[in-house]
N, C-alpha and C positions, 0 to 999 in steps of 0.2 A: 421548390414549392413544398415538397415532402418535408424538408427540414424545418420550414416555418410552421408546418402543422405540428410537428413533433415538439418544437420549442413552445408553441402556443399551448399545447397540451401539458407540457411540463410546467409552464408558467401558471396555468390554471390549477394544476395539481398542487403547486407550491402555495398559491393563494388559499386554496381550500384546506391544505395542511395547516397553514398558519392560523386558520379559523377553527381548528380542532377536528377536522375531518380525518379520522384515522384510516379510513379506506383509501383516501387520496394519498396519504403518507405511505401506506403500504405499497401502493402502486409505484410511487417514486422509488422506494427502496428496491422493489423487484426489478425495476428498469435497470438499475445499476449494480445489482447483486453480483452477477458474474464477473464484472470488471473488478469490483472491490474484493471479491473472494480471491481472484487471481493475484492481485497485488499483495494482499496479506499473506496468501499461501507462500508466495515466493519470498516474502520478507521473513517469515518465521519457519517455513519448511515442514509444518505439521498440520494436518487437516483438523485434528482435535483443537489445537490452539487457534487455528483460523476461525473455526466456528465460534469459539469463546470470544475472540476479538470482534468478530462481526456482530455478535449479540450485544456486546458492550458498546460498540460503535453506534449501532442502530438505536440503542437506548439513549445514548448521549445526543444523537441527532434528534431524536424525538423530543427530548427535554429542551433542546436548544433551537428547534425550528422557529420559534417565535423571534429569536435573535438573528436569524439568517437575513442578511441585508442584500444579498445578491451581488456583492462585490466580485465574487468568483462564481463560476457556474456551480449549480447544486452538486454535480458530479465531483468537481474539485473540492468543494467544501466537505462532502462526505468522505472522499479519499483522505483528506487531511485529518479528519477525525479518526479514521481507521488506522492511518500510519502512526498517529500519536498513541492510540491504544496499543498497537503492536510494539512500539518502543517501550511503553510502560510495562507490558508483560515481559519483554526481553530483560529489562532492568531488574524486575522482580525475580525472574528466573536466575539471573546471574547472582544476585544477592543470596537467593535461597540455596542454590546448588554450586555456585561459582564454576559452573561448567555450561557450555553451550551445546554439547554433543549428546544430551540426554533425551532428545526428542524421540518419541515412538513414531514409527512410520507404518501406515497401513500397507498391506500387500499390494494394492493397486496403485500405490504412490510411485511417482517417478524416482523417489529417493532410493529404490533398490537398484537403479542403474548406477554403475560405478562412476560414470561421468557426472551424473546429478550429485552424487555424494561428494565428489571433488569440488564441484561448483558451489554446493551448499556450504562446504567447509570453508572455502574462500570467502563466500558472502558473510559468514558468521565472524570472520576475522576482521572485517571492515568496520569502520566507525558507522554508527547509525545513519548519519547524513550521507555518507558515501554510498552505503548500501541502497538507500532510497533513490539516490540519483541514478545509479546503475540499473536498478530494477525498473524504474519508471521509463528510462530512455531505451534500454536495450530489450527488456522483457515485454513491456507494455507498448513500446513503439511510440511513446510520446516525444514531441519535439522538446528541445531544451527550454523553450519558453513555457510550454505546458507543464513540464516537470518543475520549473522554477516557481510557477504559480502554486502548484501543490505544496512545494517545500517552503514557500514563503521567503524566497531569496531571488537574486537576479539570475538571468541567463548565464552571465559570465561565471557566477559561482557554481552553477551546475556544470558548465564546461570545465572549470578548474577541478571540481570533485572527480569528474570522469577521468581527466588527465592524471590526477593523483592515483586513482584506483588502478589505471593501466600501468603506471610505474610500479606500484606495489605488487601487482600480479606478475609483472616481468621479473621483479626481484625475487619473489617467492619461487617462481618456476625455475629461475637460474640456480637458486640454491638447491632445489630438488634434483637437478641434473648433475650436480657435483658429487 
């Protein structure tokens, strides 16, 4: 019963947003802010970049809300926009610096933890689609089906990407032990 009320409210907010109600759109964004922030932060590893990506994502969502058809949940649609923005920024950073390790980390960031630094280093070595699959399934706790919907691929593809990542990590770890 509570879920249906939440869905009705989101549906109402979506309808109002499509009709130009900026307050309704802001409420929709606020509802999903923490989830989107967490996904993007884990994707790029830097709170400053995360804020920039969120801002760009929300601007894109705002300009594209009229075209939202409801084929995916609003949350998934918003996540997809944010993941695309994160990948765009990552590509720009690679082109500009040709390095992935130049992120600044705030003191309260988990990145000061040696384990986090090792995990982040491994994440940055992965292909973007592999990184997205791992973060969505293991960090965000999404099912393979939910991750597939966000990534625009099949469940089997997500499973395969996770398998490949596990194999890569095993290989990297075995090389480090030698």
